[in-house]
C-alpha positions as CSV (number, residue, x, y, z in Angstrom):
1,M,56.9,137.9,117.6
2,N,59.9,140.2,117.3
3,S,60.0,140.7,121.0
4,I,60.3,136.9,121.7
5,F,63.0,136.6,119.0
6,S,65.0,139.5,120.5
7,N,64.6,138.1,124.0
8,C,66.0,134.7,122.8
9,L,68.9,136.4,121.1
10,D,69.7,138.5,124.1
11,F,69.6,135.3,126.3
12,L,71.9,133.4,124.0
13,K,74.4,136.3,123.9
14,T,75.0,136.1,127.7
15,D,78.1,134.3,129.0
16,E,75.9,132.0,131.2
17,A,74.0,130.7,128.2
18,K,77.2,130.2,126.2
19,T,78.8,128.3,129.1
20,N,75.6,126.1,129.5
21,M,75.3,125.3,125.8
22,K,79.0,124.3,125.7
23,Q,78.9,122.3,128.9
24,Y,75.5,120.5,128.4
25,I,75.1,120.3,124.6
26,I,78.3,120.6,122.6
27,T,80.6,118.6,124.9
28,P,78.3,115.6,125.3
29,M,77.5,115.5,121.6
30,G,81.3,115.6,120.8
31,D,81.9,112.7,123.2
32,I,79.0,110.7,121.7
33,L,80.3,111.2,118.2
34,Y,83.8,110.3,119.3
35,K,82.7,107.1,120.9
36,E,80.6,106.1,117.9
37,M,83.3,106.9,115.3
38,Y,86.3,105.6,117.2
39,F,86.0,102.1,115.8
40,Y,85.5,103.2,112.2
41,V,88.5,105.6,112.3
42,W,90.8,102.8,113.5
43,L,89.2,100.5,110.9
44,I,90.0,103.0,108.1
45,C,93.6,103.4,109.4
46,F,94.2,99.7,109.4
47,Y,92.6,99.3,105.9
48,H,94.9,102.0,104.6
49,L,98.0,100.4,106.1
50,F,97.0,97.1,104.6
51,L,96.6,98.7,101.2
52,I,100.0,100.4,101.4
53,L,101.6,97.1,102.4
54,L,99.8,95.4,99.5
55,V,101.0,98.0,97.0
56,L,104.6,97.8,98.3
57,I,104.6,94.0,98.0
58,T,103.2,94.2,94.5
59,V,105.9,96.7,93.5
60,L,108.6,94.5,95.0
61,M,107.3,91.4,93.1
62,L,107.2,93.4,89.9
63,F,110.9,94.5,90.4
64,K,111.8,90.9,91.1
65,Q,110.0,89.7,88.0
66,Y,111.7,92.4,85.9
67,Y,115.1,91.5,87.3
68,L,114.6,87.7,86.6
69,T,113.3,88.5,83.1
70,Q,116.4,90.6,82.3
71,L,118.7,87.9,83.7
72,Y,116.9,85.2,81.6
73,L,117.1,87.3,78.5
74,S,120.8,88.0,78.9
75,N,121.5,84.3,79.5
76,V,119.5,83.4,76.3
77,Q,121.3,86.0,74.4
78,Q,124.7,84.7,75.5
79,L,123.7,81.1,74.5
80,L,122.6,82.3,71.1
81,V,125.8,84.2,70.5
82,N,128.0,81.2,71.5
């Protein structure tokens, strides 16, 4: 058993085995994963852009509401004083 294990390790340590594993196993799996995940990565990017835009619009609306409230209160205060 030890002999088979050591033979496999010796084979995997050779440059030819490393090149073959990279060329025939790792590169195709990377391509497959990239093709499968490509759509979802773009979907997540657009989702985040949408959320950022939504937060910015909400903040702008809050600032506008705050400004209008302050303007209204100052006008009411002036009317009460006069």
